[in-house]
PLY file of the C-alpha trace (Angstrom):
ply
format ascii 1.0
element vertex 115
property float x
property float y
property float z
element edge 114
property int vertex1
property int vertex2
end_header
-5.94 4.25 6.22
-4.60 1.63 8.58
-6.64 1.01 11.67
-6.61 -1.54 14.48
-9.65 -1.45 16.73
-9.80 -3.50 19.92
-13.06 -4.43 21.57
-14.42 -6.80 24.17
-12.87 -5.39 27.31
-14.81 -4.79 30.46
-15.23 -5.70 34.10
-15.13 -9.36 35.04
-14.86 -11.28 38.31
-11.81 -13.37 39.18
-12.11 -16.74 37.51
-14.24 -15.31 34.75
-13.66 -15.12 31.02
-13.48 -12.46 28.38
-12.78 -12.46 24.66
-10.98 -9.55 23.10
-11.12 -8.79 19.40
-8.88 -6.66 17.23
-10.22 -5.79 13.81
-7.69 -4.56 11.28
-8.31 -2.55 8.16
-6.09 -1.01 5.52
-3.47 -3.77 5.57
-2.92 -7.16 3.98
-3.78 -8.77 7.28
-2.80 -12.34 6.45
0.90 -11.54 5.97
1.28 -9.89 9.37
2.25 -11.42 12.64
-0.11 -10.17 15.34
0.31 -9.70 19.03
-1.51 -8.74 22.18
0.18 -6.55 24.78
-1.01 -5.12 28.04
-0.10 -2.29 30.34
-1.16 -2.02 33.95
-1.00 1.26 35.87
2.56 2.03 36.88
4.00 -0.82 34.86
5.66 -1.20 31.50
3.79 -2.56 28.54
4.36 -6.29 28.28
3.84 -8.99 25.73
0.86 -11.24 26.34
0.66 -13.44 23.26
1.63 -13.53 19.61
0.51 -15.40 16.55
2.56 -15.41 13.38
1.23 -15.20 9.88
1.79 -18.95 9.74
-0.11 -19.63 12.95
2.75 -20.13 15.39
1.70 -19.24 18.94
3.64 -17.71 21.78
2.48 -16.76 25.28
3.86 -15.00 28.27
4.42 -17.42 31.13
1.92 -15.51 33.24
-0.96 -16.32 30.89
0.09 -19.69 29.51
-2.69 -22.21 29.87
-5.30 -19.53 30.50
-5.25 -17.34 27.38
-5.58 -18.34 23.75
-4.67 -16.17 20.80
-6.23 -16.90 17.43
-6.87 -15.20 14.14
-9.44 -15.22 11.40
-7.82 -13.92 8.25
-11.14 -13.84 6.41
-12.35 -11.32 8.99
-9.03 -9.49 9.39
-9.36 -10.08 13.11
-7.17 -11.41 15.89
-8.71 -12.63 19.14
-7.58 -13.17 22.69
-9.69 -15.60 24.68
-8.98 -15.01 28.36
-10.07 -17.62 30.88
-9.49 -18.03 34.60
-8.88 -14.33 34.89
-6.95 -12.99 37.85
-6.83 -9.49 39.34
-3.27 -9.17 38.08
-4.60 -9.45 34.53
-6.13 -6.00 34.96
-4.64 -3.74 32.30
-5.25 -1.95 29.06
-4.85 -4.52 26.30
-3.45 -3.52 22.93
-3.14 -5.34 19.65
-0.15 -4.81 17.41
1.08 -5.91 14.03
4.47 -7.55 13.65
7.07 -8.87 11.21
6.08 -6.47 8.45
7.12 -2.88 9.02
5.90 -0.36 9.87
4.15 -1.70 12.93
0.71 -0.54 13.95
-0.95 -0.38 17.34
-4.57 -0.27 18.36
-6.00 2.19 20.84
-6.41 -0.35 23.61
-9.30 -1.79 25.55
-9.60 -1.86 29.33
-9.84 -5.17 31.15
-10.60 -5.04 34.85
-10.68 -8.19 36.96
-12.19 -7.49 40.34
-14.78 -8.69 42.80
0 1
1 2
2 3
3 4
4 5
5 6
6 7
7 8
8 9
9 10
10 11
11 12
12 13
13 14
14 15
15 16
16 17
17 18
18 19
19 20
20 21
21 22
22 23
23 24
24 25
25 26
26 27
27 28
28 29
29 30
30 31
31 32
32 33
33 34
34 35
35 36
36 37
37 38
38 39
39 40
40 41
41 42
42 43
43 44
44 45
45 46
46 47
47 48
48 49
49 50
50 51
51 52
52 53
53 54
54 55
55 56
56 57
57 58
58 59
59 60
60 61
61 62
62 63
63 64
64 65
65 66
66 67
67 68
68 69
69 70
70 71
71 72
72 73
73 74
74 75
75 76
76 77
77 78
78 79
79 80
80 81
81 82
82 83
83 84
84 85
85 86
86 87
87 88
88 89
89 90
90 91
91 92
92 93
93 94
94 95
95 96
96 97
97 98
98 99
99 100
100 101
101 102
102 103
103 104
104 105
105 106
106 107
107 108
108 109
109 110
110 111
111 112
112 113
113 114
């Protein structure tokens, strides 16, 4: 069965850092584009960052320069390194496959940035 499991969320102070992981199973991970999305209370889910199967990176303007997406195909895992966190980064973060259909979503992990 296909499964995407996010981890690494938690409570962090403004200016702090957090690294999210998304471990995939049941798919040929290396051929998939991967993305991170987030959804804050009362807001629509939005794109945070993507990384293609070939390693091309894309970031939302709001996180550019602060977040880094990466992948380790040997571990079937995509990461999101989040630095200089702001309260507005508070959201549930989801990983998602791309390019190859059907798409799969993880269950999400909560990130809270607060003093």
